Phi, psi and omega in degrees: 000128180291146181276132179282126175250164181307311182299320181289324175298313185297317177301315177296312179304307180297326170299313187290316178297323178299321184283329174299317182295337182279340188302314179299323181297309180307313179295328176288327182291326177294317177298319178299313180293324175292327171302315180297314179296324182287325177289318182297324182277002178078017175275341177224162178282151171301145179302320179299321180295321180300310182301318176299317175298321178292320185285340177292327180242352185224081177295150173139198181251130177286117184260333177206146184214127179232144172253122186235153171258113180232125180051245184252011181236163176254132187231134171276125172254116188239136174246129180236133177266115182277166178293340176277000175093355181269148182257133176246124174259131180244142170243127188235133174298122182291334179276319184258335191088001183286130178282118188271322181198154179223150179214125182263126177255164167252000000 
């Protein structure tokens, strides 16, 4: 059996840490693929159409957008940074574009 030396331990640690950092990327890729499949099947609106809906009533910069499964619907959870510095969180039905709820944070 080989003796573990400090350089070997450090190398294993760095490799392990690198692999752990890749896990969120793989998960995000799966989310992206799921969104494509749902859109192709007509189960959710295209992102550009969603952005158009948001901008009509909520001007500002979209700073976060997530696609989530809530109860029996698929919902876009969107955070918008307004010019006044407040963040508004919107919950939008991903299939119809209906704004289900909005919440203003500071």
